[in-house]
C-alpha positions in Angstrom: 0.1 0.3 0.3 1.2 2.9 -0.8 1.8 6.1 1.4 -1.2 8.2 -0.1 -3.5 5.1 0.2 -2.5 5.1 3.7 -3.4 8.4 4.3 -6.4 8.1 2.4 -6.9 5.0 4.4 -6.7 6.5 7.9 -8.4 10.3 6.8 -11.6 7.8 5.5 -11.4 6.0 9.0 -11.3 9.2 10.9 -13.9 10.4 9.4 -16.1 6.8 9.8 -14.9 7.6 13.7 -15.8 11.3 14.1 -19.3 10.4 12.6 -19.9 7.3 14.5 -19.2 9.7 17.7 -20.7 13.5 17.1 -24.0 11.6 15.7 -24.7 10.0 18.7 -24.1 13.4 20.9 -26.3 15.0 18.2 -29.5 12.7 18.7 -28.7 12.5 23.0 -28.0 15.7 22.8 -31.2 17.1 21.2 -33.4 14.4 23.5 -32.5 15.6 26.9 -32.4 19.5 26.0 -36.4 18.1 25.1 -36.7 16.1 28.3 -36.0 18.7 31.0 -37.6 21.2 29.7 -40.5 18.8 30.1 -43.0 19.2 32.8 -43.7 15.5 32.3 -43.3 12.7 35.0 -42.2 9.3 35.4 -38.6 9.3 34.3 -38.8 5.9 34.6 -41.1 3.6 33.1 -43.8 6.7 32.9 -44.4 9.4 30.3 -41.2 11.4 30.7 -39.4 7.8 29.8 -42.2 7.3 27.2 -40.9 11.1 26.1 -37.4 9.8 25.6 -37.5 6.8 24.1 -40.0 8.0 21.0 -38.4 11.7 21.0 -34.4 9.6 20.3 -36.1 7.4 17.4 -38.2 10.2 15.5 -35.0 12.0 15.3 -32.5 8.9 14.1 -35.3 7.6 12.0 -36.0 11.3 10.5 -32.4 12.3 10.1 -31.1 8.2 9.1 -34.0 8.2 6.2 -35.3 4.8 7.9 -36.6 2.6 10.9 -33.5 0.7 10.4 -31.0 2.0 12.9 -33.9 2.4 14.9 -35.0 -1.0 14.8 -31.6 -2.5 15.0 -30.6 -0.5 18.5 -33.8 -1.7 19.7 -33.2 -5.5 19.4 -30.0 -5.3 21.2 -30.9 -3.5 23.8 -34.9 -3.8 24.3 -34.4 -7.4 24.2 -34.3 -8.3 28.3 -38.0 -9.5 28.3 -39.0 -7.1 31.1 -41.6 -5.1 30.7 -40.3 -1.5 30.5 -38.6 -3.5 27.3 -41.7 -4.0 25.8 -42.6 -0.5 26.6 -39.0 1.1 24.9 -39.7 -1.0 22.0 -43.3 -0.4 21.4 -42.3 3.4 22.2 -39.6 3.3 19.8 -41.1 2.0 16.8 -43.9 5.0 17.4 -41.5 7.1 17.3 -39.8 5.4 14.6 -42.4 5.7 12.8 -43.3 9.3 12.8 -39.3 10.5 12.7 -39.9 8.4 8.8 -43.2 10.1 8.3 -41.9 14.2 9.4 -41.4 15.9 6.2 -39.1 18.9 8.9 -37.3 18.5 11.6 -39.5 20.7 13.3 -42.6 18.5 13.2 -40.5 15.6 15.5 -40.8 17.2 19.4 -44.5 18.5 18.7 -46.0 15.2 17.1 -44.3 13.6 20.2 -45.2 15.2 22.7 -48.7 15.1 21.2 -48.7 11.6 21.1 -47.4 11.1 24.5 -50.7 12.9 25.8 -52.6 11.0 24.3 -51.1 7.6 25.3 -51.9 5.8 28.8 -50.7 3.0 30.5 -50.4 -0.7 29.4 -51.7 0.5 25.9 -52.8 -1.9 23.5 -53.1 -0.1 21.0 -49.8 -0.5 18.7 -49.9 3.0 17.3 -50.6 4.1 21.5 -48.0 5.2 23.4 -47.9 3.1 26.4 -45.9 3.5 30.2 -46.2 1.3 33.2 -48.7 1.6 36.2 -47.6 4.8 38.6 -46.3 2.4 41.3 -43.5 1.4 39.2 -42.3 4.6 37.9 -39.2 6.1 39.3 -39.4 10.3 39.3 -36.0 10.5 38.7 -35.3 12.5 35.4 -32.7 10.7 34.4 -32.3 7.1 34.5 
């Protein structure tokens, strides 16, 4: 391999590494900035948790153009068989749908907020945001 090819490969790897670190930071910073401004309760297993998952999934789906990344992350992180994982998976799917159908980034948060406001405990409807009963909430804003 020539020195020029090595430099191009190194530059490509550095760019890829930067993208893999900057993109998640963008999604997390945007999501958490909205979470901290929210007046929703139930930071863990409640409406605020549902909001956080739905919003982050909508951002990923909107920015990447497909819900594929959301589905992959959900399979990896939400497959433990707990009620909270089923809730998160459900809300991630709804968020991916919101992101896939949005025409502008600015639509995401209001759509997600409306969806959460129309959500309920243990929703049976696959298109309705869900959360666990209040007895299972932990009210911390962060995990």
